[in-house]
C-alpha positions, 0 to 999 in steps of 0.5 A: 563806678569802678570797672575791672578788666580781668587779664589771664595770669602772665609771667612777670617778665611779660608785663607791659607795665614797663612802658614807664617813666622810671628812667626819668625819676630822680631821687631827692631824699632816701633816708633809712630811719628805723627810729622810734618817734615819740614827739612831733618833728619836721623834716625839711627838704628842697625841690629844684624843679616844678613837677610831680613828686612821689613821697614814700613813707614806711612805718610800723605801729604796735597794738596796745597789747604789744606795748604792754599788758596794761596799755590802753592806747595803740601806736599811731603816726600821722603825716602832714605835707606843708601843713596839709592834712589828709582826712577821711574822704567821708569826714574832712575833720578826721585824719588820725584814722585816714588811709594815709595814717599808721594805726597800731590797732590795724597793723599790730607791729607790721610795716605799712607803706604810704605813697603820696603823689603830688605836684610841687614847685621848686623851693622849700617843703616840709613833712611833719610826723605826728606820733601817738605813743611810739611808732617806728619810722622806717624809710622815707623816699622822695622822688621827682617823677617828671613834668607834664606826664599822662601816665606813670609806673610807680616802680613799687615792688614789695612783698607783704610781711606775713600777717593776717588781713591788715593794711599794706599799701596806700597810694594817695593822689593829691589834686589829681585825676585818675582815669585808670590804674593797673596792678600786677600781684602775685599770690601763693596758695599756702597751707591753711591760709593762702595769700590774698589782696583786697583793693579799696578805691576811694572807700569802695571795696572792689569785689571779685566774682570768682569766689562768693565766700571771699568776694571782698578779696580781689586777688585770691592765692587759693585760685592763683596758686603762685601765678601773677595777675595783671588787672586794670581798674577803670576809675574815671576819678575827677581831679581831687584827693584820692586813696587807693588802698591794698590790704594783705592776708599772708605774704602776697607780692606787688610787682607793678603799679601803673596809673593813667591820669587821663591828662597831662599832669601839670603842677597846680598852685595850692594854698600849701604850695602857692608858687605861681605857675605862670598862668593865673588860669591855673588858680581856682577862684579862692586861690586867685582872690587870696593872692589879690587880698594878700598882695593888696593887704599883706601888711600886718598893721591892717585888720582882718576887717580891711582884708575882708572888705577888699575881698568883698569889693572884688566880689562886688565887681564879679557880681555886677559885671561891667567894663572890669569883667565878669569873673574873678579871673577877669576882674582881678587880672584886669590891667591897672586895676589892682596895683599888686598885679602890676609887673612893676609893683613891689608887691608883685613878687608876693602875689607870685609867691606868698612864701617868698620872704620865708617869713613865718608872719607872712605865711600866717598872713597868707593862710589868713587871706586864703580863709577870708577869700573862701568866706567871701566867695561862699558868702559866709561873712556879710559884705562890710562895704555896703556894695563898694567896688573901688577903694584906695589908701589914705596914703595916696591922693584921692583918684579922680573917680572918688567923690562924696556921692559914691563914698561909702565908708572908711575902714582903717586907712582904706576909703571904699566907694561904689561906682 
């Protein structure tokens, strides 16, 4: 539920949003493209420090009739970050028409801006732009926002291009919580059709109670008459993917955009950016299990069946708590249980950063291990080990605990036992 707090119109210079952390922001990329995109392309960049980053993309897309009288397809543009797609919240399989895409059927040649807020570790990253027809990429900005922030002002100011009821700005908060947002908007009364702004938070249109005939548009120029209004929206959104969308009618102006995350934002590892934070408690179960499978069975000569079996042998310990622990965290990080987690082991660096080799094959293996980890945790694939909770490779001498009585089976070069 979104709670809205109205505030009286105030002069722009009195806005208290300039508490902000703008002075801490550091520009990483600022590219003025103004170029037609007619085939997918990657834009690679590097980050020098952990923290919260803001990626700002502005683009245009034409409707089919703006392309030609015989065209039957609009321009469209989609953006991926480190291969991660950003789908509709209501349908994770659809992302071509999500709030962060650029659709010519809605834009009709006008500019839209999409802002991604997400955590990055230091290292190489990649944006992928995927067009349909020939949209125009206008501007790309990448900014380091800061580390362990609780609230920020995004420094976004923009006047919408004169148009009729179309998407204007989307802010995507990736793996973040949102306690509240505050926006300052200026809207003018104009002849016949005034400025208006609609706000949508996670697919929910925030309605106004001041005009029953235009209650889907929260800022109404006919009522504001050129004033600036500052409004606070209490969102209380849990950590995850969230979209805040602004739609514009005519030429309203955004003056400030402030976000309170409700807690200090700390970079968390993800399948797309798996560099270890230094604390395994930051990992969710799937990511931690993927690290274990990858560290223990990254070798491409090992089959998926071996990786699945290793994953299940770990789950079997979790499901049957003993001295080894009762959770994925306690089981996997138990000292001297999984060699890849030993500080002295040559595989430790792959546990901490699965992309350390910058090798395409290793990256594919990592994504494969992450998928297998999810299948194991969800029980989507049966346990192939007959309940095993120990294993060792044939290349080493059999451990003292391994005997014929507790032996279950051998998969590839790996012996599995249940103690």
